[in-house]
C-alpha positions in Angstrom: -35.7 -61.7 -49.2 -38.3 -59.2 -50.5 -38.3 -55.8 -48.8 -41.8 -56.3 -47.2 -40.8 -59.7 -45.8 -37.5 -58.4 -44.5 -39.1 -55.5 -42.7 -41.5 -57.9 -41.0 -38.5 -60.0 -40.0 -36.9 -57.0 -38.3 -40.0 -56.1 -36.5 -40.5 -59.7 -35.4 -36.9 -59.8 -34.2 -37.4 -56.6 -32.2 -40.5 -58.1 -30.6 -38.7 -61.3 -29.7 -35.8 -59.3 -28.1 -38.3 -57.3 -26.0 -40.2 -60.4 -25.0 -37.1 -62.4 -23.9 -35.5 -59.5 -22.3 -38.5 -58.7 -20.2 -38.8 -62.4 -19.2 -35.2 -62.5 -18.1 -35.5 -59.3 -16.1 -38.6 -60.8 -14.4 -36.6 -63.9 -13.6 -33.8 -61.8 -12.1 -36.3 -60.1 -9.9 -36.9 -63.4 -8.0 -33.3 -63.3 -6.8 -33.5 -59.7 -5.6 -33.5 -60.5 -1.9 -30.7 -62.9 -2.1 -27.6 -60.8 -1.1 -26.1 -57.5 -1.9 -23.6 -58.7 -4.5 -26.4 -60.4 -6.5 -28.6 -57.3 -6.1 -25.8 -55.1 -7.6 -25.5 -57.4 -10.6 -29.3 -57.5 -11.1 -29.3 -53.7 -11.0 -26.7 -53.6 -13.8 -28.7 -56.1 -15.9 -31.8 -53.9 -15.5 -29.8 -50.8 -16.4 -28.4 -52.4 -19.6 -31.9 -53.7 -20.5 -33.6 -50.4 -19.9 -31.3 -48.7 -22.4 -31.5 -51.6 -24.9 -35.3 -51.9 -24.8 -35.7 -48.1 -25.5 -33.4 -48.4 -28.5 -35.2 -51.4 -29.8 -38.6 -49.7 -29.4 -37.2 -46.7 -31.4 -35.8 -49.0 -34.1 -39.2 -50.6 -34.4 -40.8 -47.2 -35.0 -38.4 -46.1 -37.8 -37.6 -49.4 -39.5 -39.4 -48.3 -42.7 -36.8 -45.5 -43.0 -34.0 -48.1 -43.4 -33.1 -49.5 -46.8 -33.1 -53.3 -47.4 -29.4 -53.8 -46.7 -29.6 -51.8 -43.4 -32.5 -53.9 -42.3 -30.6 -57.1 -43.1 -27.7 -56.1 -40.9 -30.0 -55.0 -38.1 -31.8 -58.4 -38.4 -28.5 -60.2 -38.0 -27.5 -58.1 -34.9 -31.0 -58.6 -33.4 -30.7 -62.4 -33.9 -27.5 -62.4 -31.9 -29.4 -60.7 -29.0 -32.3 -63.1 -29.2 -29.9 -66.1 -28.9 -28.1 -64.5 -26.0 -31.3 -63.8 -24.1 -32.7 -67.3 -24.8 -29.5 -68.9 -23.5 -29.7 -66.7 -20.3 -33.3 -67.7 -19.7 -32.5 -71.3 -20.2 -29.6 -71.2 -17.7 -31.5 -69.3 -15.0 -34.7 -71.4 -15.5 -32.7 -74.4 -14.2 -32.3 -72.6 -10.9 -36.1 -72.4 -10.4 -38.7 -74.8 -9.1 -41.6 -74.7 -11.7 -45.2 -74.5 -10.6 -46.7 -76.0 -13.7 -47.4 -72.7 -15.4 -45.9 -70.7 -18.3 -42.5 -69.1 -18.1 -43.9 -65.6 -17.9 -46.2 -66.5 -15.0 -44.0 -68.9 -13.2 -43.6 -68.4 -9.5 -40.2 -69.3 -8.3 -38.3 -70.4 -5.2 -34.7 -69.6 -5.1 -32.2 -72.3 -4.1 -29.9 -70.5 -1.8 -27.1 -72.9 -2.3 -26.9 -71.9 -6.0 -26.1 -68.2 -5.3 -22.5 -68.6 -6.3 -23.6 -70.0 -9.6 -26.1 -67.1 -9.9 -23.3 -64.6 -9.5 -21.2 -66.2 -12.2 -24.2 -66.5 -14.5 -25.2 -62.9 -14.0 -21.6 -61.8 -14.7 -21.7 -63.7 -18.0 -25.1 -62.1 -19.0 -23.7 -58.6 -18.1 -20.7 -59.3 -20.3 -22.8 -60.6 -23.2 -25.1 -57.5 -23.0 -22.1 -55.2 -23.0 -20.5 -57.0 -25.9 -23.8 -56.9 -27.9 -24.2 -53.2 -27.1 -20.7 -52.5 -28.5 -21.8 -54.3 -31.7 -25.2 -52.6 -31.9 -24.0 -49.1 -31.2 -22.3 -48.4 -34.6 -25.5 -49.4 -36.4 -27.6 -47.4 -33.9 -25.6 -44.2 -34.6 -25.6 -45.0 -38.3 -29.4 -44.7 -38.2 -28.8 -41.1 -37.2 -27.3 -40.4 -40.6 -30.3 -41.6 -42.5 -32.0 -38.5 -44.1 -35.7 -39.2 -43.2 -38.1 -36.9 -41.4 -39.6 -39.9 -39.6 -36.4 -40.2 -37.6 -36.5 -36.6 -36.7 -40.2 -36.8 -35.6 -39.5 -39.9 -33.4 -36.5 -38.2 -31.8 -38.6 -35.1 -31.0 -41.5 -37.2 -29.8 -39.4 -39.2 -27.3 -36.9 -36.5 -26.3 -39.2 -35.5 -23.3 -40.0 -39.1 -22.5 -41.4 -40.4 -19.2 -38.1 -41.7 -18.1 -34.9 -39.8 -17.7 -33.0 -42.7 -19.4 -35.2 -42.4 -22.4 -34.8 -38.7 -22.7 -31.0 -39.0 -22.3 -30.7 -41.6 -25.0 -32.8 -39.6 -27.5 -31.1 -36.3 -26.8 -27.6 -37.9 -27.3 -28.9 -39.4 -30.5 -30.2 -36.0 -31.7 -26.8 -34.4 -30.9 -25.0 -37.1 -32.9 -27.5 -36.8 -35.7 -26.8 -33.1 -36.1 -23.1 -33.5 -35.8 -23.0 -36.3 -38.4 -24.5 -34.1 -41.1 -22.2 -32.8 -43.7 -22.9 -29.3 -42.3 -24.5 -29.4 -38.9 -27.6 -27.4 -38.5 -26.6 -25.9 -35.1 -23.5 -24.0 -36.2 -23.0 -21.8 -33.2 -19.4 -20.7 -32.9 -17.0 -23.5 -31.9 -14.1 -21.1 -31.6 -12.7 -20.3 -28.2 -11.1 -17.0 -27.1 -7.6 -16.5 -28.6 -6.0 -16.1 -25.2 -7.7 -19.2 -23.8 -4.5 -21.1 -23.5 -2.3 -18.1 -22.5 0.1 -18.9 -19.6 -1.0 -22.5 -19.7 1.3 -25.3 -18.5 2.2 -27.3 -21.6 3.8 -30.8 -21.6 4.9 -32.6 -24.7 3.7 -36.1 -25.4 6.6 -38.1 -26.9 6.0 -39.0 -30.6 2.8 -37.0 -30.8 1.8 -33.7 -32.2 -0.8 -33.4 -29.4 0.1 -31.7 -26.1 -0.9 -32.3 -22.5 -2.1 -28.9 -21.3 -3.3 -27.3 -18.0 -4.9 -23.9 -18.1 -3.7 -21.2 -15.7 -5.6 -21.2 -12.4 -7.2 -24.6 -13.2 -6.5 -28.1 -11.9 -8.0 -29.7 -15.1 -5.8 -31.1 -17.8 -6.7 -31.1 -21.5 -5.4 -32.5 -24.8 -4.5 -29.9 -27.4 -4.1 -31.1 -30.9 -2.5 -28.7 -33.4 -3.6 -28.4 -37.1 -1.1 -26.3 -39.1 -2.6 -23.8 -41.6 -1.5 -24.3 -45.2 -0.7 -20.7 -46.3 -1.8 -21.5 -49.8 -5.3 -22.5 -48.8 -8.4 -20.2 -48.7 -8.6 -19.2 -45.0 -12.4 -18.9 -45.1 -12.7 -22.5 -46.4 -10.2 -23.8 -43.9 -12.1 -22.2 -41.0 -15.3 -23.7 -42.3 -13.7 -27.2 -42.4 -12.2 -26.7 -38.9 -15.6 -25.6 -37.6 -17.4 -28.6 -39.1 -14.7 -31.0 -37.8 -14.8 -29.6 -34.3 -18.6 -29.7 -34.3 -18.5 -33.4 -35.2 -15.9 -34.1 -32.6 -17.9 -32.3 -30.0 -20.1 -35.4 -29.6 -17.0 -37.5 -28.9 -17.2 -40.0 -26.1 -14.0 -41.8 -25.2 -15.8 -44.8 -23.7 -18.3 -45.4 -26.5 -16.5 -43.9 -29.5 -12.8 -43.9 -28.7 -12.8 -40.2 -29.4 -12.3 -37.4 -26.8 -14.9 -34.7 -26.5 -13.8 -31.6 -28.4 -14.5 -28.4 -26.3 -13.6 -26.1 -29.2 -10.9 -24.5 -31.3 -8.4 -21.8 -30.7 -7.1 -19.9 -33.7 -3.3 -19.4 -33.3 -2.0 -16.2 -34.8 1.5 -15.7 -36.2 4.1 -14.1 -33.9 3.7 -10.9 -35.8 0.0 -10.9 -34.9 -1.0 -10.8 -38.5 -2.5 -13.8 -40.1 -3.2 -17.4 -38.9 -0.4 -19.8 -38.1 -2.5 -22.9 -37.0 -5.5 -24.1 -35.1 -5.6 -25.9 -31.7 -8.4 -28.5 -31.2 -9.1 -28.6 -27.4 -10.2 -31.9 -26.0 -11.5 -32.8 -22.5 -10.0 -35.7 -20.6 -12.2 -37.9 -18.3 -11.4 -36.9 -14.7 -10.7 -40.4 -13.6 -7.8 -40.6 -16.0 -5.4 -38.4 -14.1 -2.1 -39.7 -15.4 -0.2 -38.2 -18.3 -1.2 -39.9 -21.6 1.2 -41.9 -23.8 1.1 -42.7 -27.5 0.6 -46.3 -28.6 4.0 -45.9 -30.1 5.6 -45.3 -26.7 3.6 -48.2 -25.2 4.7 -50.6 -27.9 8.3 -49.4 -27.6 8.3 -50.0 -23.8 7.7 -53.8 -24.4 5.8 -53.9 -21.1 4.0 -57.3 -20.9 0.3 -57.4 -21.5 -2.1 -60.4 -21.8 -3.5 -61.4 -25.1 -7.0 -60.4 -23.8 -5.7 -56.9 -23.0 -4.2 -56.6 -26.5 -7.4 -57.8 -28.2 -9.5 -55.3 -26.2 -7.1 -52.6 -27.3 -7.4 -53.7 -31.0 -11.2 -53.6 -30.7 -11.1 -50.0 -29.3 -8.9 -48.7 -32.0 -11.1 -50.3 -34.7 -14.2 -49.0 -33.0 -12.8 -45.4 -32.9 -12.1 -45.5 -36.7 -15.6 -46.9 -37.3 -17.2 -43.9 -35.5 -15.0 -41.5 -37.4 -16.5 -42.9 -40.5 -20.0 -42.9 -39.1 -19.6 -39.2 -38.4 -19.0 -38.7 -42.1 -15.2 -38.2 -42.5 -12.0 -40.1 -42.8 -9.0 -39.7 -40.5 -6.1 -40.0 -43.0 -3.4 -40.2 -40.3 -4.0 -43.5 -38.4 -0.8 -44.7 -36.8 0.5 -45.4 -33.3 1.6 -41.8 -32.9 -2.0 -40.6 -33.2 -3.5 -43.1 -30.8 -3.3 -41.8 -27.2 -3.6 -44.1 -24.1 -4.8 -42.9 -20.7 -3.9 -45.1 -17.8 -5.9 -45.2 -14.5 -5.3 -47.1 -11.4 -7.8 -49.8 -12.3 -6.6 -50.7 -15.8 -3.1 -51.5 -17.1 -3.9 -50.3 -20.7 -6.8 -48.1 -19.9 -8.6 -45.9 -22.4 -7.4 -45.1 -25.9 -8.5 -42.3 -28.2 -7.7 -41.1 -31.7 -6.0 -37.7 -32.2 -3.9 -36.3 -35.0 -6.7 -34.7 -37.1 -4.3 -32.7 -39.1 -5.4 -33.8 -42.5 -8.7 -32.0 -43.6 -11.2 -32.8 -46.3 -11.9 -29.7 -48.3 -15.3 -28.0 -47.6 -16.4 -28.4 -51.3 -15.8 -32.1 -51.1 -12.3 -32.2 -52.5 -9.5 -34.0 -50.7 -5.9 -32.7 -50.8 -3.8 -35.2 -52.7 -0.6 -33.9 -51.1 1.8 -36.2 -49.3 5.4 -36.5 -48.0 8.3 -38.9 -48.2 8.6 -39.7 -44.5 9.0 -43.5 -44.4 7.6 -43.8 -40.9 4.3 -42.3 -42.1 4.3 -44.1 -45.5 4.5 -47.4 -43.6 0.9 -46.8 -42.5 -0.3 -45.6 -45.9 -1.7 -47.7 -48.7 0.7 -47.9 -51.7 -1.8 -45.7 -53.7 -1.5 -42.9 -51.0 2.3 -42.6 -50.8 4.7 -40.0 -52.2 4.5 -36.3 -52.7 1.6 -36.7 -55.1 -0.5 -39.7 -54.2 -2.3 -41.4 -57.1 -5.5 -42.2 -55.3 -8.2 -39.9 -53.6 -8.4 -40.8 -50.0 -11.3 -43.2 -49.1 -12.5 -45.1 -46.0 -10.6 -48.2 -47.1 -7.3 -46.2 -46.8 -8.0 -45.8 -43.1 -8.8 -49.5 -42.9 -5.4 -50.3 -44.4 -3.7 -48.1 -41.8 -5.7 -49.9 -39.1 -4.4 -53.2 -40.4 -0.7 -52.1 -39.9 -1.6 -50.9 -36.3 -3.4 -54.2 -35.5 -0.3 -56.0 -36.8 1.9 -54.2 -34.3 -0.6 -54.8 -31.5 -0.6 -58.5 -32.3 3.2 -58.8 -32.4 3.3 -56.4 -29.5 6.4 -54.6 -30.7 7.0 -51.3 -32.5 8.0 -51.1 -36.1 9.5 -47.7 -35.6 12.3 -46.5 -33.2 13.0 -42.8 -32.5 16.0 -41.0 -31.1 15.4 -39.4 -27.7 14.7 -36.0 -29.4 12.2 -37.6 -31.8 14.1 -36.1 -34.7 15.4 -39.3 -36.3 13.5 -42.5 -36.9 14.8 -46.0 -37.8 13.1 -49.3 -38.5 12.8 -51.4 -35.4 13.8 -55.1 -35.5 10.2 -56.3 -35.4 9.7 -54.9 -38.9 12.5 -57.1 -40.2 13.8 -54.5 -42.6 16.6 -51.9 -43.0 16.2 -48.5 -44.6 18.2 -49.5 -47.7 15.9 -52.4 -48.5 13.8 -52.2 -51.7 10.5 -52.3 -49.7 11.1 -48.6 -48.7 11.3 -47.4 -52.3 8.6 -49.8 -53.7 5.3 -49.4 -51.8 3.7 -52.6 -53.1 6.7 -54.6 -51.9 6.2 -53.1 -48.4 2.5 -54.0 -48.5 3.4 -57.6 -49.5 6.0 -57.7 -46.7 3.4 -56.6 -44.1 0.9 -59.2 -45.3 3.6 -61.9 -45.1 4.5 -60.8 -41.6 0.9 -61.1 -40.5 0.5 -64.5 -42.0 3.7 -65.9 -40.5 3.7 -64.2 -37.0 0.1 -63.7 -35.9 -1.4 -67.2 -36.0 1.1 -68.3 -33.2 0.9 -65.1 -31.2 -2.8 -64.1 -31.4 -4.6 -67.0 -33.2 -5.6 -67.5 -36.8 -8.8 -65.4 -36.7 -7.0 -62.2 -35.6 -4.4 -62.8 -38.3 -7.1 -63.1 -40.9 -8.7 -59.8 -39.8 -5.3 -58.1 -40.1 -4.6 -59.5 -43.6 -8.2 -58.5 -44.6 -7.5 -54.9 -43.6 -4.1 -54.9 -45.4 -5.7 -56.2 -48.6 -8.9 -54.2 -48.3 -8.2 -52.4 -51.6 -7.2 -55.5 -53.6 -9.6 -56.3 -56.4 -9.9 -59.9 -55.2 -10.6 -59.1 -51.5 -14.0 -60.7 -50.8 -15.1 -58.1 -48.2 -13.7 -54.8 -49.3 -12.4 -55.2 -52.9 -15.5 -54.1 -54.8 -15.3 -50.3 -54.8 -18.9 -49.9 -56.0 -20.1 -51.5 -52.8 -18.6 -48.6 -50.8 -19.8 -45.6 -52.8 -23.0 -43.8 -52.0 -24.1 -40.2 -51.5 -24.5 -40.0 -47.7 -22.1 -42.7 -46.4 -24.9 -44.7 -44.8 -24.5 -47.7 -47.2 -20.7 -47.5 -46.7 -21.2 -47.7 -42.9 -23.7 -50.6 -43.2 -21.3 -52.7 -45.3 -18.5 -51.8 -42.9 -20.5 -53.0 -40.0 -21.5 -56.1 -41.9 -17.8 -57.0 -42.3 -17.2 -56.2 -38.6 -20.1 -58.4 -37.6 -18.7 -61.3 -39.5 -15.3 -60.9 -37.9 -16.8 -60.5 -34.5 -18.8 -63.7 -34.7 -15.6 -65.6 -35.8 -13.6 -64.1 -33.0 -16.2 -64.8 -30.4 -16.3 -68.4 -31.5 -12.6 -68.6 -30.7 -13.2 -66.7 -27.4 -10.7 -64.0 -28.2 -13.1 -61.2 -27.5 
């Protein structure tokens, strides 16, 4: 489709979404006096729609700033919303008594005996809107990476909007836009006082480099993630990298991004007091999650039973957190169950999950350290091209996707591939991996990759369904030349990472539609 025609399609899709959304909210208003439980649901629908309509209006104003491929993916996502809204209107229209007038002007009389059906239908609409918002959010925040003054002008124009909700959305978008820049504009000091964690109560988190910390004279708990300082690196460049990383993570939201909010950085001095030993990233924990966190490794090792739905939700959250890391403009380089923390609250068995373990830094001048290690339990999550003391390949987004694939495989099987001694000093392959340390797979990375792909193909269809298994295999083969979704390296190379993100979202949209069809999500 030509660019002009596509742009008109996007605008038309936005208008249709706004039209059908407003019609549905009006229909919901006819049920307002029904009963309190229905009123609560209607309020949630209105809240979702308020946020969505504001974002859609913003999208309409800045669509010319998006390239053709970005507009294409936006059009597909908007079509999903149009279909969901049309289905909701159709279902709720059957509960009404028409008065021989158009849908917009139709006066209605509620059939009280159908209230139970209304509750169920509203719950389905709320779920659909929430799922759609999850899918739209990555593309929404990806817009914030587009370098165009039109977007800046629109954010400023709407920041002091008539509605508090509108102002809040645009302010959050502005913060994300600044953080996602290669070098954020607002570079106020992110470093915290050196004695900020003095006399703090520190608890180790098994299998994790992060700590569970409570400051002295405070009832609030934090997560502190340590980044060792490489003595051979330029300290000024390292500090610059740390500052940029912390600034990006300062817009973290565990509910939307799967990333904790970074409060700042503490520079840790050597015992002698001279020179830097490491850096501590300090993260806030939502107050409602008051229990000590566990790594995904510990949770997998406990073998506690969880439903397939819970495991699929967990898989989605891990994938979403990696997507947002990439949207912020950097790669994680250390995705494995040890760097995924779970926070349990009273209302959720698996609760909230967040990525930590940001110990591998991209150099400030754009270089990436090609330095590795020989730890098999880490190499298990690394693509064959990124293993060994001197990895052959420069780290890219696809390497994170490969690591994600191994994690999703473990989540699908619901068993850990790695077992640790009580002191965490010795690791051995767990039975679920189906290998022993002397096997050739541990010395030949390509054989290990083939083994994981074979494991996914043989185990997952029965345990999680064929679609989930296909997603895992796609992640594990994302750097294969014949991979239809990720194999073409040229598709994932651009100057600002926006095109990379668009194509990543495009693949996720495809998987999401397939998975929704099988009702796994």
